[in-house]
GUNU-929961 format. One record per residue (C-alpha): x, y, z; residue in three letters; residue number from 1. Coordinates in steps of 0.05 Angstrom, whole numbers, plus 32768, in hexadecimal, padded with zeros to 4 digits. Layout:
! residues N
+------+------+------+------+-----+
:    u :    v :    w : code : pos :
+------+------+------+------+-----+
:    X :    Y :    Z :  ala : NUM :
...
+------+------+------+------+-----+
! end
This chain:
! residues 260
+------+------+------+------+-----+
:    u :    v :    w : code : pos :
+------+------+------+------+-----+
: 7E5F : 8145 : 7F38 :  met :   1 :
: 7E79 : 8124 : 7F77 :  glu :   2 :
: 7E81 : 80E2 : 7F52 :  glu :   3 :
: 7EA8 : 8105 : 7F1B :  leu :   4 :
: 7ED6 : 8124 : 7F4F :  phe :   5 :
: 7EE3 : 80E0 : 7F6E :  ile :   6 :
: 7EF5 : 80C2 : 7F2A :  trp :   7 :
: 7F24 : 80FB : 7F1A :  ile :   8 :
: 7F45 : 80F6 : 7F5E :  leu :   9 :
: 7F4F : 80AB : 7F59 :  ile :  10 :
: 7F6A : 80AF : 7F12 :  cys :  11 :
: 7F9C : 80E6 : 7F25 :  val :  12 :
: 7FB4 : 80C2 : 7F63 :  val :  13 :
: 7FB9 : 807E : 7F40 :  ser :  14 :
: 7FE1 : 809C : 7F06 :  phe :  15 :
: 800F : 80C5 : 7F33 :  ser :  16 :
: 8019 : 808F : 7F67 :  ala :  17 :
: 8029 : 805B : 7F32 :  ser :  18 :
: 8060 : 8088 : 7F15 :  ile :  19 :
: 807D : 8093 : 7F5A :  leu :  20 :
: 807A : 8049 : 7F6A :  thr :  21 :
: 80A1 : 8037 : 7F2C :  phe :  22 :
: 80DD : 8061 : 7F42 :  phe :  23 :
: 80D9 : 8077 : 7F8B :  ser :  24 :
: 80C9 : 8036 : 7FAD :  gly :  25 :
: 8085 : 804E : 7FC8 :  phe :  26 :
: 804D : 801C : 7FBE :  gly :  27 :
: 8011 : 802E : 7F95 :  leu :  28 :
: 7FE6 : 801B : 7FD1 :  gly :  29 :
: 8009 : 804F : 7FFD :  thr :  30 :
: 7FEA : 8088 : 7FD5 :  met :  31 :
: 7FAB : 8067 : 7FBC :  leu :  32 :
: 7F91 : 804E : 7FFF :  leu :  33 :
: 7F87 : 8095 : 801D :  pro :  34 :
: 7F64 : 80AB : 7FDD :  ala :  35 :
: 7F33 : 8070 : 7FDE :  phe :  36 :
: 7F28 : 807A : 8029 :  ser :  37 :
: 7F0C : 80C0 : 801C :  leu :  38 :
: 7ECB : 80A2 : 8001 :  phe :  39 :
: 7ECC : 8059 : 8017 :  met :  40 :
: 7ECC : 8036 : 805B :  pro :  41 :
: 7F15 : 8028 : 806B :  ile :  42 :
: 7F0F : 7FDC : 8065 :  glu :  43 :
: 7EF0 : 7FE4 : 801F :  met :  44 :
: 7F26 : 8016 : 800C :  ala :  45 :
: 7F5B : 7FE3 : 801F :  val :  46 :
: 7F3A : 7FAF : 7FF2 :  leu :  47 :
: 7F32 : 7FDF : 7FB7 :  ala :  48 :
: 7F7B : 7FF4 : 7FBE :  thr :  49 :
: 7F91 : 7FAC : 7FC1 :  ala :  50 :
: 7F6D : 7F9C : 7F80 :  ile :  51 :
: 7F8F : 7FD5 : 7F5B :  val :  52 :
: 7FD1 : 7FC2 : 7F7C :  his :  53 :
: 7FCF : 7F79 : 7F67 :  ile :  54 :
: 7FBB : 7F88 : 7F1F :  leu :  55 :
: 7FF1 : 7FBC : 7F16 :  asn :  56 :
: 8025 : 7F8E : 7F34 :  asn :  57 :
: 800D : 7F55 : 7F08 :  ala :  58 :
: 801D : 7F80 : 7ECB :  leu :  59 :
: 8063 : 7F8E : 7EE6 :  lys :  60 :
: 806D : 7F45 : 7EF7 :  phe :  61 :
: 805F : 7F31 : 7EAF :  ile :  62 :
: 8093 : 7F62 : 7E96 :  leu :  63 :
: 80CB : 7F52 : 7EC7 :  ile :  64 :
: 80BE : 7F0D : 7EE3 :  arg :  65 :
: 80FE : 7EEF : 7EC6 :  lys :  66 :
: 8129 : 7F16 : 7EF7 :  phe :  67 :
: 810B : 7EF8 : 7F37 :  ile :  68 :
: 813D : 7EDE : 7F6B :  asp :  69 :
: 811C : 7E9C : 7F80 :  lys :  70 :
: 8146 : 7E95 : 7FBF :  ala :  71 :
: 8131 : 7ED9 : 7FD9 :  val :  72 :
: 80EA : 7ECC : 7FC3 :  leu :  73 :
: 80E6 : 7E8C : 7FED :  ile :  74 :
: 810B : 7EA9 : 8029 :  ala :  75 :
: 80DE : 7EE6 : 802B :  phe :  76 :
: 809F : 7ECB : 800C :  gly :  77 :
: 808D : 7E91 : 8039 :  val :  78 :
: 8086 : 7EBB : 8078 :  thr :  79 :
: 8069 : 7EF5 : 804F :  ala :  80 :
: 802E : 7EC8 : 803B :  val :  81 :
: 8024 : 7EB3 : 8084 :  val :  82 :
: 8027 : 7EFC : 809B :  gly :  83 :
: 7FF7 : 7F13 : 8065 :  ala :  84 :
: 7FC4 : 7EDF : 807A :  phe :  85 :
: 7FC8 : 7EF3 : 80C3 :  ile :  86 :
: 7FC6 : 7F3D : 80B1 :  gly :  87 :
: 7F8A : 7F36 : 8084 :  ala :  88 :
: 7F64 : 7F0C : 80B8 :  ile :  89 :
: 7F74 : 7F42 : 80EB :  thr :  90 :
: 7F5B : 7F78 : 80BC :  gln :  91 :
: 7F1B : 7F51 : 80B0 :  lys :  92 :
: 7F0F : 7F49 : 80FB :  asn :  93 :
: 7F1A : 7F92 : 810E :  ile :  94 :
: 7EFD : 7FB2 : 80CF :  gly :  95 :
: 7EB5 : 7FB3 : 80E6 :  gly :  96 :
: 7EBE : 7FC1 : 8130 :  asp :  97 :
: 7E9C : 8005 : 812B :  gly :  98 :
: 7EB3 : 8040 : 8154 :  ser :  99 :
: 7EF7 : 803B : 8175 :  phe : 100 :
: 7EF5 : 8082 : 8192 :  tyr : 101 :
: 7ED5 : 80C5 : 8186 :  glu : 102 :
: 7EF3 : 810B : 8182 :  ile : 103 :
: 7ECC : 814B : 818B :  gln : 104 :
: 7EE4 : 818A : 8168 :  val : 105 :
: 7EB8 : 81C5 : 817A :  phe : 106 :
: 7E71 : 81AD : 8169 :  asp : 107 :
: 7E86 : 8173 : 813C :  ser : 108 :
: 7E92 : 812C : 8154 :  ile : 109 :
: 7EC0 : 8100 : 812A :  tyr : 110 :
: 7EBE : 80B4 : 8131 :  thr : 111 :
: 7EFC : 8089 : 8124 :  val : 112 :
: 7EF6 : 803F : 8116 :  glu : 113 :
: 7F2C : 800F : 812F :  leu : 114 :
: 7F45 : 7FFE : 80E9 :  leu : 115 :
: 7F48 : 8048 : 80D6 :  ser : 116 :
: 7F71 : 8054 : 8114 :  phe : 117 :
: 7FA1 : 801B : 8103 :  val : 118 :
: 7FA9 : 8030 : 80B9 :  val : 119 :
: 7FB1 : 8079 : 80CC :  gly : 120 :
: 7FE6 : 8067 : 80FF :  leu : 121 :
: 800C : 803D : 80CC :  leu : 122 :
: 800A : 8077 : 8099 :  met : 123 :
: 802A : 80A5 : 80CD :  ile : 124 :
: 805F : 8071 : 80DF :  val : 125 :
: 8073 : 8065 : 8096 :  phe : 126 :
: 8073 : 80B0 : 8089 :  ala : 127 :
: 80A2 : 80BB : 80C4 :  val : 128 :
: 80CF : 8082 : 80AC :  leu : 129 :
: 80D8 : 80A7 : 806A :  asp : 130 :
: 80DE : 80ED : 8087 :  leu : 131 :
: 8115 : 80E0 : 80BB :  ile : 132 :
: 8159 : 80D5 : 8099 :  pro : 133 :
: 8173 : 80A7 : 80CF :  leu : 134 :
: 8137 : 8079 : 80CB :  leu : 135 :
: 813B : 8075 : 807F :  lys : 136 :
: 817F : 8054 : 8087 :  lys : 137 :
: 8164 : 8019 : 80AF :  ile : 138 :
: 8171 : 7FD8 : 808B :  ser : 139 :
: 8175 : 7F8E : 809A :  phe : 140 :
: 819F : 7F53 : 8083 :  gly : 141 :
: 818B : 7F13 : 805F :  lys : 142 :
: 8186 : 7EEF : 80A2 :  gly : 143 :
: 8148 : 7F18 : 80B2 :  gln : 144 :
: 8123 : 7F08 : 8071 :  phe : 145 :
: 80F2 : 7EDA : 8095 :  ala : 146 :
: 80E1 : 7F11 : 80C8 :  ile : 147 :
: 80DD : 7F45 : 8091 :  gly : 148 :
: 80AF : 7F19 : 8068 :  gly : 149 :
: 8080 : 7F0F : 80A2 :  phe : 150 :
: 807D : 7F59 : 80B4 :  leu : 151 :
: 8075 : 7F6E : 806C :  ser : 152 :
: 803E : 7F3B : 8062 :  gly : 153 :
: 801A : 7F4B : 80A3 :  phe : 154 :
: 8017 : 7F96 : 8097 :  phe : 155 :
: 8007 : 7F89 : 804E :  gly : 156 :
: 7FCC : 7F5E : 8063 :  gly : 157 :
: 7FB6 : 7F8F : 8099 :  leu : 158 :
: 7FB8 : 7FD0 : 8072 :  ser : 159 :
: 7FDF : 7FC6 : 8031 :  gly : 160 :
: 801F : 7FE8 : 804C :  his : 161 :
: 8052 : 7FB4 : 8037 :  gln : 162 :
: 8083 : 7FD5 : 8007 :  gly : 163 :
: 80AB : 7FFF : 8038 :  ala : 164 :
: 80B9 : 7FC6 : 8067 :  leu : 165 :
: 80CA : 7F97 : 802E :  arg : 166 :
: 80FA : 7FCA : 8010 :  ala : 167 :
: 811C : 7FD4 : 8054 :  ala : 168 :
: 812A : 7F89 : 805B :  phe : 169 :
: 813F : 7F7F : 8012 :  leu : 170 :
: 816A : 7FBE : 800E :  ala : 171 :
: 81AB : 7F9B : 8022 :  lys : 172 :
: 819F : 7F5B : 7FFB :  ser : 173 :
: 81D0 : 7F71 : 7FC3 :  asn : 174 :
: 819D : 7F63 : 7F8E :  leu : 175 :
: 81A2 : 7F85 : 7F4B :  lys : 176 :
: 816D : 7FBB : 7F40 :  ala : 177 :
: 8144 : 7F92 : 7F0F :  glu : 178 :
: 8147 : 7F54 : 7F3D :  val : 179 :
: 8134 : 7F7D : 7F79 :  phe : 180 :
: 80F7 : 7F9B : 7F56 :  ile : 181 :
: 80E1 : 7F5A : 7F37 :  ser : 182 :
: 80E7 : 7F32 : 7F77 :  thr : 183 :
: 80C4 : 7F69 : 7F9E :  ser : 184 :
: 808A : 7F6A : 7F6D :  val : 185 :
: 8083 : 7F1E : 7F72 :  cys : 186 :
: 8082 : 7F22 : 7FBE :  leu : 187 :
: 804D : 7F58 : 7FBB :  ser : 188 :
: 8023 : 7F2D : 7F8E :  leu : 189 :
: 8027 : 7EF3 : 7FBF :  leu : 190 :
: 800F : 7F1F : 7FF8 :  ile : 191 :
: 7FD7 : 7F3C : 7FCE :  asp : 192 :
: 7FC1 : 7EF7 : 7FB8 :  ala : 193 :
: 7FBA : 7EE2 : 8000 :  val : 194 :
: 7F98 : 7F1F : 801D :  arg : 195 :
: 7F65 : 7F31 : 7FE7 :  ile : 196 :
: 7F3A : 7EF2 : 7FEC :  pro : 197 :
: 7F36 : 7EFC : 8037 :  ile : 198 :
: 7F20 : 7F44 : 802D :  tyr : 199 :
: 7EE8 : 7F2C : 7FFF :  phe : 200 :
: 7ECC : 7F00 : 8036 :  thr : 201 :
: 7EBF : 7F3B : 8064 :  ser : 202 :
: 7E7D : 7F5F : 8069 :  glu : 203 :
: 7E9B : 7F9B : 8046 :  asn : 204 :
: 7EB9 : 7F73 : 800C :  gly : 205 :
: 7E83 : 7F87 : 7FDA :  asn : 206 :
: 7EA0 : 7FB9 : 7FA9 :  leu : 207 :
: 7E68 : 7FB4 : 7F75 :  ser : 208 :
: 7E59 : 7FFF : 7F78 :  ser : 209 :
: 7EA2 : 8012 : 7F70 :  asn : 210 :
: 7EBB : 7FE7 : 7F37 :  trp : 211 :
: 7EBD : 8020 : 7F05 :  leu : 212 :
: 7EE8 : 804A : 7F34 :  thr : 213 :
: 7F16 : 800E : 7F41 :  ile : 214 :
: 7F1B : 8001 : 7EF6 :  ser : 215 :
: 7F2F : 8049 : 7EE9 :  leu : 216 :
: 7F63 : 8044 : 7F20 :  ala : 217 :
: 7F81 : 8005 : 7F00 :  cys : 218 :
: 7F83 : 8025 : 7EBB :  leu : 219 :
: 7FA6 : 8064 : 7ED3 :  phe : 220 :
: 7FD6 : 803B : 7EFE :  ala : 221 :
: 7FEA : 8015 : 7EBF :  phe : 222 :
: 7FF4 : 8056 : 7E9A :  leu : 223 :
: 801D : 8072 : 7ED4 :  gly : 224 :
: 804C : 8036 : 7ED1 :  ser : 225 :
: 8055 : 803F : 7E86 :  tyr : 226 :
: 8063 : 808A : 7E87 :  phe : 227 :
: 808D : 8087 : 7EC6 :  gly : 228 :
: 80CA : 8070 : 7E9F :  lys : 229 :
: 80C6 : 80AB : 7E71 :  lys : 230 :
: 80BB : 80E3 : 7EA4 :  ile : 231 :
: 80E0 : 80D8 : 7EE4 :  phe : 232 :
: 812A : 80D3 : 7EF6 :  thr : 233 :
: 8149 : 80BC : 7F37 :  lys : 234 :
: 8161 : 8102 : 7F47 :  arg : 235 :
: 811A : 811C : 7F4E :  lys : 236 :
: 8101 : 80E6 : 7F7C :  ile : 237 :
: 8119 : 80FE : 7FC1 :  gln : 238 :
: 80EC : 813C : 7FC2 :  asn : 239 :
: 80B2 : 8112 : 7FAA :  val : 240 :
: 80BD : 80E0 : 7FE2 :  arg : 241 :
: 80B9 : 8118 : 8015 :  val : 242 :
: 8079 : 8133 : 7FF7 :  leu : 243 :
: 8059 : 80EE : 7FF8 :  val : 244 :
: 8070 : 80E3 : 8040 :  ala : 245 :
: 8050 : 8125 : 8055 :  val : 246 :
: 8010 : 8111 : 8031 :  phe : 247 :
: 800F : 80CF : 8057 :  leu : 248 :
: 801B : 80F2 : 8099 :  phe : 249 :
: 7FE1 : 8122 : 808C :  val : 250 :
: 7FB2 : 80EC : 8076 :  met : 251 :
: 7FC5 : 80BE : 80B0 :  gly : 252 :
: 7FBA : 80F7 : 80E1 :  thr : 253 :
: 7F77 : 8105 : 80C2 :  gly : 254 :
: 7F63 : 80BC : 80CC :  met : 255 :
: 7F78 : 80BD : 8115 :  leu : 256 :
: 7F4D : 80FC : 811F :  leu : 257 :
: 7F12 : 80DF : 80FA :  gly : 258 :
: 7F14 : 8115 : 80C5 :  ile : 259 :
: 7F25 : 80E5 : 808C :  val : 260 :
+------+------+------+------+-----+
! end
């Protein structure tokens, strides 16, 4: 019964998050990582999320690859790859460090690992960035693409949170919508291609007991991308973004408290 609940949860989150990703700018990993972390160690949840993420983006890449802006890809992608490597190595080194701190609530003691603390903190930060109107307006010029690439790659390698930073740096690049999406998908694939092999070399890189769950997540993510075009409109997205940001804030807080 518990396994069935996990499958249903992952399928619903994958499908819903994929729809939101296609229109709102939120990454699939943003929603799927907290769901996986409910029943996996956080470093394994990051790996499982990355696998679904790269396969879903690979499908999108095949469909829209002809719109890629090669100049932006190079300017952003070189440092993104370097950042992803450093972030993934950092995640590998801190993932198995055991207890970072403990919190006692009444008679219960909750243990928080270092990586759970880092990922939880990042969830809260990205939630705040999307909840505060002034912060949502932050953007950067083309001159900062190298910096943006590195930061996006580093946090992508560390926890999978790459989309929001990349969007902030590419927002003022005057790219057409299809070029923006296509180039962003390609950049995401580069980061995933660098970080995933490093994740597999860690002690927690064995997902043999979770392949069915991951496969279901991939299938429903594909379906979400397909149906997203037919269901959502731009006008509906703002309220959805707020709900997702609140969800991230709650999950991030739960990680910092050791509850999740």
